[in-house]
N, C-alpha and C positions, 0 to 999 in steps of 0.2 A: 340755215341759221345765219343771222347777220350780227356782226359785232362792230362797235365803233371804238376806234383807238387812234391816238395821235402819237407819232414817233418822230423824234428828231435824230435818232441814231438808228441807221438801217441795220446795224449788227444786232441791236436789241430787238428790232422788228423781226429779223430773220430767226432769232432764237425763239421768239413768241410763236411765230408761224410753225416752226418745227415742234414746239411743245404742244400746240393744238393738234398737229398731225399725229404725235405720239399718243394722244388721247382719242384718236379715231375721227378727227375732223380735218379734212383737207381743204385748203383754200382754193376756190374756183374763180374768184374775181376780187380785185382791189379797186375801190373807188378813190379818186383823188381827194375827196372830202373826208376820208378816214373810215369809210365803211368797208368791212371785209365780209365776203360771202363764203360760207363753208358748207360742205356737204359731208354726210357721214360716210366713212370708208372702213373697210376691214383690212385694207392693204397698208400696213404700217411700214413696209420696207420702201419708203419713199423719202426724199429729202428736198427741201426748198432752199434755194440760194438767191440772194439779191445782189444785183450789180448796178453801178451808176455810170452812165455813159452819155453825158449831156451834149458833148460837142461833136457827136457823130453826124455826118451829112446823110442825106437820104440814101444814097447808094451804099454808104458805109454801114448804115443801120440794117439794110437788107442783107449784106454780107455777114454782119455780126450775128444776126438772128439765124441765118442759114448755117453758120458755123456751129453754133451750139445745138441747133436742131439735129445736125448730122451726128452729134455725139450723144443724142438721146434725150436732150433737154426739151421740155415743153414750156412755152411762154404762157404765163397765167394772164397776161394782159397783151392784147394784140398791138396796142399803141401805147407809147409812153410820152407824155407831154413834158415831163420834168426830167427825163433821162434815167428814171429808175426802172429797172427791168427785174421781173420776178420769174424765176425758173424752177420747174419741177421735174424730178427724174427718179426712177427706181434706183435704189442703192446697188452699186456694182463694184464698189471699191475705188472708183474714180468720181468722188462725190463733190469735188471742189471745182469752181469755175476757173481757178488759176493754178497752174501746176509749176510755175517757176517764180523765182524771187523777184525778178524785174516786174512781172505782172502784179504781184502782191504789193510792191512798193508803189506802182503806178495807181493801183486801186485806192490806196490811202491818200495819195496826192490828190486824186480827183475828188474824194470825199472832203478833204481839207479845203480845197478851193470852193467846192459847193457850199460848205458851211460858212466860209468866210463871206461869200456873196450874200447869203441870207443875213448874216450879222451886219453887213454894211447897209443893206436895204432897211433892216429894222432900226438901225441907228439913225438913218436919214428920216425915217418916219417919226422916230422919237423926237428928233430935233425940230422937225417942221410943226408937229401938232402938240408938242408938250412944252410947257413953260414951268418955271419953278412953282407957281401957285397951283398947278394942276396935280402935283404929286400928292396933294391931300386926298385925291381919289383912292389912293392905295390904302389909306387908313380909315376912310369913311366912304363906303360905296354909295351911300345916299347922295353925297355931294356930286356924283357923276350924273345924276338925274336933274335936268334943268327945268322940267315942267313946274310952273308955280303952283304951290299948294298941293302937289301930288300926294304927299304923305298924310294930308288931312282928308283926302277923298275917301269914299267908301263904296263898296259894292261894285257894280258894273263900270261906273265912271273911273274908279281907281284901277280896275283890271285893264280896261281899254288903254288908259294913259300909260300904265306901267308896261304893258306888252308893246305898245307903240314905241316907247323911248328906249326900251332895254337894248336893242341893237346899237343905238347911238351911244348909250352908256358903256357898253362893252368896248366900242371903238375908243372911248376915252380912257378906259382902264388898262387895255391890253398892251400898249406900246412898251412900257418899261419891262413888263414880264416877258414879252416876246424877245426884246433885245437881250435880256438876261439869259434866256434859254438858248438863243442862237449863238450868242457870244460864248457861252459855256460849251456848246457843241463844237464850236471852232477850236477852242482850247483843247478839248478832248481829242479831236481829230488831228490837231497839230502834234500832240505828244504821241499819238498812235503812229503817225507818219514818221516821226523821228525814231521811234522805237523799232518800226519795221525796217528802216534803213540800217540801224545798228544790228538788228537780228539777222537780216537776210544777207548782209555783206560779209558776215563772219564765216 
């Protein structure tokens, strides 16, 4: 079974994957485009955890993966291009990737930096390709289609023109929504980071 999902919050993604596992569907592969492959399983005594380690060098990645494999974790993706790692293991009472407070705090700090990078990139995209007059696209999607007379065409001519320009229209519509999502995710991760510091140093 293949499902398509987009997550900005890896903790929500982790909860969803474990929910699917509780229903008898274990994830076997994650595609960077948002496609998740599942297979049916009767072994519900498993758990999935997600970690983010973008700044690891090649030798550090090897040591990182070997460390968790030694503790019984199995990587769902052999390679991670964005620094996100998916781990699967049978439940044995030690089902968390991080066992100390400093590691928990460092995790939220990495996620906060990651989300801030996405927010900055999406803001730059917004500033480069969006001007005040283009915000009309948010309220009238038809205005994002530039093909003259598109909405007066019929049949195959309309379908061809519509499908051809839709990717470009999406590129015109998406910048403010993407910035809103990434900035909101940064705010969420910032407060989680602050909360983790207060919680774990007490």
